[in-house]
N, C-alpha and C positions, 0 to 999 in steps of 0.2 A: 551413705553418701554424705561430701559434705558439697553444698552446693550454693554458690557465690550470687545472688543475681544485682543487678545494676541498673539504677531508675535514674528520671532526671528528675524525680518530686522526692521528696519523702512521703511514703507510701499511707500515712499518717494524713495527709492532704485531701482533698477532692479531688476523682477525677475516676473514669471507668481504669485506666490502666493500675491506678494505684490502689482501688478494690479489689482487680483481680489476685496483682501481687501478693498482700496480706494474705487472702485466702490461699493462692496456691503455698504460701508460709506454712499456713497452718497446716493443711492437710497433708503435705511432705512430713513435717513435723510427727503429725500422726500416723504417718506411715515407716518413723520411725529414722527418719533422714536428718540432718542437720543443716539450719540455713541463716545466711548472712544477708543481710541487704545494705547495698551501699547507696547511699543517697546526700544529696544536701541537707546540711541541718535547719530545722524548722526556726521561723522567729516569731515573735509578737507573744501573746498570752497564753498559746496552747504550745509554745516548744517546748517546755520541760516535763509535759504531761508522758511521752513513751521514751525519755533519755536514758531511763535503768532499763531498758529494754535489752535484752544481750545480743539479741539478732542483730539491732540497727548499727552498723558503722557509720555515723552521721560524719558528715566533710565541711571542712569550713565554707561557707556562704554567705551572699550578700542575697537581699527580698531585691524580687523585682515586679512586683505588684503593689499597687497602694492599699491593701489590705494586707501584706506581708503574709500571703498564705502560700505563695511560693517563691523559688530562690533557685538562685544559680550557683553551680561550685564550674570557676574556670579550670578545663581540662589543661592546665600544664604541669611539668614538673612538679610543683609544688604539690600540686593535686595528686598524682602518681606516687609521690613518699607518704603522702597523709594515707590514701589508702595501701602503701605495703607496711604502715606502721599499723594501721589500724587492724591488717589482717596478721600480723608476727605473732600476736596469742592466741590464735585460733588453730582447729586441727587442719591438717593438707586437705586441700581443697582439689575436689574430684571433678568439680562442672564450674564453668561458667554460664552464666543465663543473665544475656542481657536484654532489660525489658525500656529501654530506653530509647530515644530519635537524635538529641543532641549530645550534647554536654557527658551527660552519664554512657552514651552509646559508646562515646569516644575514650573515656575511663574504662569502658569494660572491657574495649576490644586492646587498649594498650598493657590493661592488667594481665588479660591470657596470652599475649603475645611477651613480655616478658617474660612470665613463669611455665609457658609452653603448657597452656592446657587447652581442653577440648572450650568449645563456646558454642549455645545456641544461642540465637537471637528471634525474639518476638517481634513480629513488625507489628505497631501498635497506632499508627500512624500515615494516611495518604500524606505527605510531607506537602507534596505542591497544592492539594484542594486545602490543605490550611492556612498555606500562605496567602493564599489567590483571597481566601475570605476575610482574613484579619490584616491582611501587610499593605500600605501604600508601596506601589511600584515594585509587584510581586517577581517579577521577573528580575530586576536588580537584587530582591532580597536572596531569592534561591541561587544565583551566580555566588552571591557573598556566602552562603552558608556552604557550597559546594569547595569554592575555595579553602572556608576554615576546616570542610571535612580532610582535604587533600594536605592540609598543613597537619593537621591535629594525627591523622592518619596516614604517613607515606607508604605509596604502592596503592592505593585505594580509587584508580583508577580517574578517568578524567572525566568529561560533561560538567550540564549546566541547570541541568531541569531537574526534577524532583525524583525520575526515577532515578538519573544517575547517580544520585544523591544516595538514594537506597539501596543501588547496586555495589555503589563503594563501601558501604558498610556490611552488605552482603559479602564481601569477598572475603573477609575475613572470619567467615561463621560455619563449622562442622555444621549445623542446621536450622536452619529458618521455621518459624512456625508464623503464623498466621490464625488471628480468633475467628475467621467469618470463613468458609468455601468459597466465597466469591472475591473476596480480597486473596487470598491464596491464587485462587486460578487467574488474577489479575497483576501477581506478581509475577507468575511464571510466563504471564504474554510481553511483559517488557522487559525479558531478559532479567529479572532481580535475582534470580536463583530456582533453581528445579531439582527436583521437588519441592517444592513448598510443604510442609505440614497443616494440614488444616485443624487446631484444636479449638475449639468455643471457649473463651472464658466461662466459668461457671457460677451458679451462688453455693452459698453455704447452706446446707441439707438441713443442720440444727434450726436456723433462722427461718429457710422455709417451712419447715414443717412446725414448727410454732406459732407462724403467721397465717396460715392456712387455717389450723385448727381455732384459730380465734376470728376468724372472717364471716361473717353471718353468712347462714346457710341460703338466706331468701334476702333478694333484695329488696333494701328498705324505698316504701313509697319516696317520690319524689321526684324532682326534675335529672334528668341522665345526668352522672359527675364524672368530668373529663379530670384526669391530672398529665399534667408535664413536668420532662422531670430534667431537669439538665444545667450544664452551663451557660448562665447568658453571656453570649458571646452571638456576633454574626453567622459563624457557621452554624449553626442548634438554628436559626430561625425562629426564634421566640417571639421575635416582632411581626414578622408574615402571619406566625399563627393567631397573635392575637388581634390582626385585622381580620381573619378570616372567622373570628368569634363573631364578632360586630356582624360580617356580612352574612354568617349563618341565621341570623335574625331570628333566633332558636331560644325557646326556656332551656336551657341548659346551665349546669354549675363547674367552673373551672378552677381546680387549684394548680399552682405555679410554683414547683418548689427545686431550689438551687439560689443560687448567687453568680455574682458577677458583672462585668462593668456595664453591660445595657439594663441591669437592673431600674435603675432610676429613669431611663426614658421607655421603659416598661410599665412604669407606673404611671408617667405623665400619658403615657400611649392611651394607658384606661382609662385615664381621667378624662382625656379628651372626646374617645368613642363612646366614652355615655358607659363603660361596664363595672362600673364599680358594684353592682349587685351581682353581678355572675361571675366577677373574674375575683380571687384571693390569694394574694404571695405569701408562702409559708416559708422562705429566706431557705437555709442548708439545712437538712435534717440527719441524723445518723442513717448507718445503711440500715438498719433493723425497720425504723420509722417509716423510711420512704416505701419499704417493702411493705408494711402495713399500709399506707396511703393506695399503693397498687393494687394491694388486694380488695379492699373498700369502695374502690374507684369501680366504677363502669366499665370504662375504657381508661387506655393511656394512650397517648397520641405523644408520635414521633414525627420530628417537622425536619432535621436535617436531609439535606441529598447530596451522594457521593463522597460527605466527608468522614461518615463513619465504617471503621473497618470490621466492624461486626454491630454495633448499634447495643448495648447490651438491655435497656430498658423492656423494647419489646419483649425479649427471651427472658426478663426478670418475669414481667407480665405474663406468658406463655403459662411459663411453669406455677403461676398463682395461678391462674384459670382466668385471669383477665385478659377478653382481647384488644386489639391494639386498631388505632390509624395508624396507618404506615407509610412516609410520602415517599422512603425511597424505594425503587420497586426489590433491587439487589436484598434488602433487608427482608423485603415483603416475602421473597421466595422461599430465601432462608427459615424462615419461622413458619410458613405455609401455611397452615387452616388459623382459625381465630384473626383473620386481619381485614380491617377496610380499605380497602388501596384508595388510593388519593390518583386522580386522575384516569382515562379509560382504556390506555395502553401502556406497552413494553417502557415505555418512555417517561421519566419522570415528569410531574407537569409542576411547576413551579409557585404557581400564583395562589394565590390568596381564596382564590373564587373557588379553584379546583377541591382546596382545603375546604373551606365552607360548604359544598355540596355533599363532600364524604362526612363530614358532623353531623350535617343535617340527616344524612342515610343513617349513621349510627345513632343519632339521639331517636329516630322512629324506630329500628331495630329495638332498641333498650327496650323502647314504651312499650313495645308489641309483644316482648319476650320474644325475640327472634334473632337476637348478638348470635355472631359464628363463637363455636368453641373451641379452641386452644387444642392443638395435639398432645396428648398429654405423652407419647414417646420425646416432643417437644422439651417438657420438664423434667422425663427421668434424664435424657442427655446433659442438660444445662447444670444438673446438680456438678459440684466440685469433687464430690467422691467417684464422680463416672470419669472426670476431666484428669485427674493426679495421675494414673497408672499409666495412663497415654504420652501423658509428658516424661513420666520414670521411664518410658522405654524410649525415647527418642533419648534420653540422658543415656542409659545403656549403648545405646547404637554410636552414637559419640564417642563414647568412653571405650569402648571396645574396637572403634576405627581409628583410635591412636596408640593401641596398644599392640 
């Protein structure tokens, strides 16, 4: 098969969806398939690093963040023509796989429409939660997004909220997948699509084996070591986590990995709270290096609530044998064992005080050698080698439905 994937961002940039798409490409190719990834061209000093990769069909774009890490391709007729030119010399396409929520989604759906191709859409984003966390006047932004969607995809339905937006995207799909069971069921409850295939994003088998083999067999002496990994933006809740570290008043060490708009504010908060001896900022790290830090830590901390459609890092931690402190009850339930829950009940507790209490409990359990153990079955299921056959089955199903 020739699978054409559409993404909002070049898949060599930072982000869970990008990591997942890169891995899916690799394991599909290992299974003998051909993959093309259509995405905005990168900018900045790293732009040329992957320019020669034949799988990438890079589109004209403009940078949209100060660090030039992320970019936008306007989904108009010029971009449609650029997509068709990029695909003209490639093998015939069997399946379009949209792994995007905005301009990449519009372009992918339009490409599939023009050429009469079956389309699988993976929903990576709870759009309304993300807009509410990051944008002023979120209601107005959602109305504008839905108006943009209706203009870009005529016939995709009405509505003005986040679920209407996702329903409009799903209206052009032959199958919809979600990276977790909890998000798949939520999509179904809101009438986005039914049934939604719950297919976890996975981790690279080879890298997992290398990292696990290099991890120390025994916990090194010293204070409990926690690692936080993610984009430094409001919905990831890094700042409440740092406040919780101060409230915990415990002898622990914290490594913060990632970058983003809140980096400087987070560093100022650490200085103001007097946490300079406890918290270190390591910046963005490559995928393998991030996994190595998780494997060496005593616990991972996941702090976003309601935003994640899967929450990759606790699954990565489970696959490496590292337990997690988890703020989102949906993610905690899907990971299963090997988790310290934040708060006492099934509803999320966003308070720094609740997170501080969970950190104190985790630190005490780690010191006592009583940390919870992640379920080995989660680690097995999370490997990309287990995920790819399930996605191929979805591709085959939508192809047969069009024949």
